[in-house]
N, C-alpha and C positions, 0 to 999 in steps of 0.2 A: 420439425424445428429439435435439435438437441439441444434438450437443457443440463445447466449445468450445478449440482451442487453443489452448494456454498458451507463448505466448511468457517470460511471467511481468509480469505489473504484477497490483502489490496496493495494497490501500487499508489505512493505518496512520489509527488518529485518537486526538489528543492527550490520553485519557483514561487511558491509561495507565502504568506507569511507567518511563521507560530502564534499562536498565541497563547505566555505563557500564566495572560492574566488571572482565570480558572482553575489551574493547576494539568494536571492531566485525565485525559477518560479515566473515572474510578475504574477499576477490573484489568487496565490496560497497564499500569505504574509499576509493575514488576517480570514485566514481559523476559522470556530465555533471548538475549540479544546476542546473532551470532553476523557479522560485518567481511563483505571480500570486501579488496582491492584487485579491479580487472583492468583487461584492453579495452576501449570503447565497441569491439566487436561478440564480446562473453557480459558487455555489460545489456548492448541491446536487447543480446539473448536472457537472458536473467533477468529482465526487467517487463520483457516479452511475456515471459512468463506469469504474471504477475497483471499483468494491466494492460489495456491497448494500448499503443505508445501515436502521436500525435506524429508532425512530419521532422519535426524538429528531434534528433538526439539527443536525450539524459544526459548528468552528470552524475548522476545519484537516484539510487529510487531506494523505496523499503519498503518491504513487503510485509506482510503483517497475515497473520496467521489467527484469528483468533480461538479455533477448539485449543488450538495448543500450545496457547500465549508466547506466543512467538515473533520475535521481528528480524529480517534477513535484512542487511541494511546493503546495498550494493553501490561500489563507490568504483569512477572512474580514477587513473591512474593521475594521479596529481591534480585533485580534484581540489578546489579554493578550502580551507578551512572555515570558514562561516556554512558551506555545501558539509562539511562530516559533521558540525555541530547540527545543520538543521536535522537534518538523516539520523540522528544521537539522539536524540530530541522527540520527533517521532519514536523511537525505538522505549523511550520511557516514557511512551502514553500522551504525549503530545498533541495535538489538531491546528490546523490550519483554523485561522479566523473565521470561514464558513463552517463549522463544527463537522464536516461531513463527515471526519473519521469516525465522532462522537454519533450522530446521527446512525451510523451501517454498524455499530459497534451495539448499538441497544436494540435497529429491529433482529439483528442474527439473533441480541439474546429473548427478545419476545419471539422470534420463532423455535424457540425450544435450542437454538443453536446450530438449527440446518435451513436453509430458506435455497430453494430454487434461481434461476435464473436464466435468462436469456441472452446467448453473445452479445457483445457492444452494450449493454446498461451500464450507464455512466456511472462512477462512482463519487468521483471528485470530482467535480463541473468548477471551484477556484481554479486550476491552474493555469493561470495567464501564459506562460511559456506555449505549454505541451496543449493548454483544451481540452478539457475532458480525457483524459491519459486513462485515466480508473478505470476497471473492466471486474465483474463479477466473475472469479473464476475459481475452479475446487483445487485444490493444494495439491499438486505435481506429486504421484500422478495422477494423474484427475478423473474424477469421480464419475460418470454420467447415467444418466435417467433417461430413457425411451420415451 
C-alpha cells in the first residue's frame, strides 16, 4: 500500500461553523493566503487534490499546508458571502468547533513536521454536508514513500 508523506495539506469545507471563541490556532494565524474563484469542474479538481470529496460537490475549500504555512482558498463562482468569509477565516487560522485543524496541526508539529498517512484517512470528521471530506495528502506534486 502506498503511503503519503504529509507536509500537511488539509481540506476544510464551508459546511461547519467556525469557532471564533478560542482565537486562531497558534502558529497558523499568519499564513500566506491565496484565493481563487473558479467554475464547478475546476473547484472539484482543486478540492480533490487536498482531500477526498463526499457525494455532494463543495462550494469552497481551503487547502492548508502546515510546512509552508500557506492556505489556498478555492471558491466556486457566485459563492455566498458567508462561504467566502468562512474560508477566509480558515486562512487566518480559525478552526471549526470540533478542533480538527488544531489537533492535526499539533500532531504534525509533534511528529517533527512529517507524518505518514494511508490514503483515505479522515482528517475532518465534523463536516455535516460532505461527511468526512478530508484526507491526509502531501503537497502537490505528491511525495510518495514505498
